[in-house]
Structures are given as structure tokens and as C-alpha cells.
C-alpha positions in Angstrom: -4.9 -7.0 -25.2 -6.7 -8.9 -22.6 -6.9 -8.1 -18.9 -4.2 -10.7 -18.3 -1.9 -8.8 -20.6 -2.5 -5.6 -18.7 -1.7 -7.4 -15.4 1.6 -8.6 -17.0 2.4 -5.0 -18.1 1.5 -3.7 -14.6 3.8 -6.3 -12.9 6.8 -5.4 -15.2 6.3 -1.6 -15.0 5.8 -1.7 -11.2 9.0 -3.8 -10.8 10.9 -1.4 -13.1 9.7 1.7 -11.2 10.5 0.2 -7.8 14.0 -0.6 -9.1 14.5 2.9 -10.4 13.8 4.2 -6.9 15.9 1.6 -5.0 19.0 1.6 -7.3 21.5 -1.0 -8.5 22.9 -2.3 -5.2 19.5 -3.3 -3.6 18.2 -4.5 -6.9 21.2 -6.7 -7.8 20.9 -8.4 -4.4 17.2 -8.6 -4.8 17.4 -10.2 -8.2 20.0 -12.7 -7.0 17.7 -13.5 -4.1 14.7 -14.1 -6.4 16.7 -16.2 -8.7 18.1 -18.3 -5.9 14.6 -18.7 -4.4 13.2 -19.9 -7.6 16.0 -22.3 -8.4 16.2 -23.7 -4.9 12.4 -24.2 -4.9 12.6 -25.9 -8.4 15.4 -28.2 -7.5 14.3 -29.1 -4.0 10.5 -29.0 -4.1 10.4 -32.7 -5.2 12.3 -34.0 -2.3 10.8 -31.5 0.1 7.3 -32.7 -0.9 7.9 -35.7 1.3 7.8 -33.3 4.3 4.4 -32.0 3.4 1.7 -33.7 5.6 0.4 -36.9 4.0 -3.2 -35.6 4.5 -2.7 -33.9 1.2 -3.2 -36.9 -1.2 -2.4 -35.2 -4.5 1.3 -35.4 -5.2 1.4 -32.3 -7.5 -0.3 -30.3 -4.7 2.4 -31.5 -2.2 5.1 -30.5 -4.7 3.5 -27.1 -5.2 3.2 -26.5 -1.4 6.9 -27.5 -1.0 7.8 -25.1 -3.8 6.0 -22.2 -2.3 7.4 -22.8 1.2 11.0 -23.1 -0.1 10.5 -20.0 -2.2 9.3 -17.9 0.6 12.0 -19.0 3.1 14.8 -18.1 0.6 13.1 -14.7 -0.1 13.1 -14.0 3.6 16.7 -14.9 4.1 17.7 -12.9 1.0 15.8 -9.9 2.4 17.7 -10.1 5.6 21.0 -10.2 3.7 19.9 -7.3 1.5 19.0 -5.2 4.5 22.4 -5.8 6.1 24.4 -5.0 3.0 22.3 -2.0 2.1 23.1 -0.6 5.6 26.8 -1.1 4.9 26.7 0.9 1.7 24.1 3.5 2.7 26.8 6.1 3.3 27.6 6.2 -0.4 24.2 7.4 -1.5 22.4 6.7 -4.7 23.6 8.2 -8.0 21.8 8.6 -11.3 23.8 5.7 -12.7 23.0 3.5 -9.7 19.3 4.1 -10.3 19.5 3.6 -14.0 21.3 0.3 -13.7 18.8 -0.6 -11.0 16.0 0.0 -13.4 17.4 -2.6 -15.8 17.5 -5.1 -12.9 13.9 -4.2 -12.1 12.8 -4.9 -15.6 14.6 -8.3 -15.5 12.9 -9.1 -12.2 9.5 -8.2 -13.6 10.0 -10.6 -16.5 11.2 -13.3 -14.1 8.1 -12.7 -11.8 5.7 -13.1 -14.7 7.5 -16.2 -16.1 7.4 -17.7 -12.6 3.7 -17.0 -12.2 3.1 -18.6 -15.6 5.1 -21.7 -14.5 2.9 -21.9 -11.4 -0.2 -21.4 -13.5 0.8 -24.5 -15.5 -0.3 -26.5 -12.3 -3.8 -25.3 -13.0 -6.3 -25.3 -15.9 -5.4 -21.6 -16.6 -3.6 -22.4 -19.9 -6.9 -23.8 -21.3 -8.9 -20.6 -20.4 -9.8 -18.1 -23.2 -8.1 -15.3 -21.3 -4.8 -17.2 -21.5 -5.3 -18.3 -25.1 -6.2 -14.8 -26.3 -3.3 -13.1 -24.5 -0.8 -11.3 -26.7 2.0 -11.3 -24.1 1.9 -14.8 -22.6 3.5 -16.5 -25.7 6.5 -14.1 -25.3 6.8 -14.7 -21.5 6.1 -18.4 -21.9 9.5 -18.8 -23.7 11.2 -17.8 -20.4 8.8 -20.1 -18.5 9.7 -23.0 -20.7 13.4 -22.3 -19.9 12.6 -22.3 -16.2 10.7 -25.6 -16.5 13.7 -27.1 -18.4 15.8 -26.3 -15.4 13.6 -28.4 -13.1 14.4 -32.0 -12.0 12.4 -34.5 -14.0 10.3 -35.5 -11.0 9.1 -31.9 -10.6 8.8 -31.0 -14.3 6.5 -34.0 -15.0 3.7 -32.4 -13.0 3.3 -29.5 -15.4 0.7 -29.2 -18.2 2.4 -27.4 -21.0 0.3 -26.4 -24.0 
């Protein structure tokens, strides 16, 4: 396993442990927020790229900047909603079942984070690096990444280098 594989394992394990501690309610809202952030960024980063200053001449860089900004804005809004809802249900406490189900959501979130990072890495030369090519785990996570790329509008997906 390469260093990149260990980073992938670390991301997934950390996400799973955090979810185990936080429980189902917070994790389900969190997962929905991450999914919404990614999909909104995918679907609207092409049109939103027109709002990025024209001083950035490279179109793919403008799309990437729009993607990141949209993603962060949706995550912030989702975090506020999550905080408000968790305050409403705080009186119920966290049971073992709540935490166990939360762990499953954390695992899914970890996979989604890694797949999303791989999609973003497709904007770079990273897929041609030996660290990427020798990875044991990237091919498995890349299946999810390809699914995410397939969800993109054509004007966004055309900026990706897929090998």
C-alpha cells in the first residue's frame, strides 16, 4: 500500500469514528448536506464560473473555483440546519443504536469524501503520478468517482482528465 492508500484509509476511518461518536441524527443530516453540497456544486459550477473574475483565464480553473465556493456555501448552510435540528432532538440523548447507525453513515461519508477528492484530483496531473498509479485503493474508489462525474453536466465533465 502506498502513502496515498494510507491517507484514504485514514479519511474513511476518521469519518467512521466521528460518526460513531455523533450518532445517526447528526450524521444523517451531515451526509445529506455533503451530498447536496457536492451535487449543487457539480450542477451549478459551470454556470457559476461566469461569476468568477475574468482575470483567471483558464476556464477549468474558473469552474474549479466556482465548484469549491458553491460546495463550501452549501456545507455552511447545512451545518447551521444541522445545529438547529440537533438542538431540537438533544433531549432524547444518544442510544447505542443511534451511534451504530451513525457509524454506517460515517463510513458512507468517508467513501464520498475520498471519491470527491479523486474527482477534484482529476483536474490535475495527479492521475499520472506513480503514487496514484501504484495505489491499491484508488481503483475501488474511482468507481464511485466515475459515477459522480457521470452526474455532472456535460460542460463541467468535459474538463476532467480520466485515465
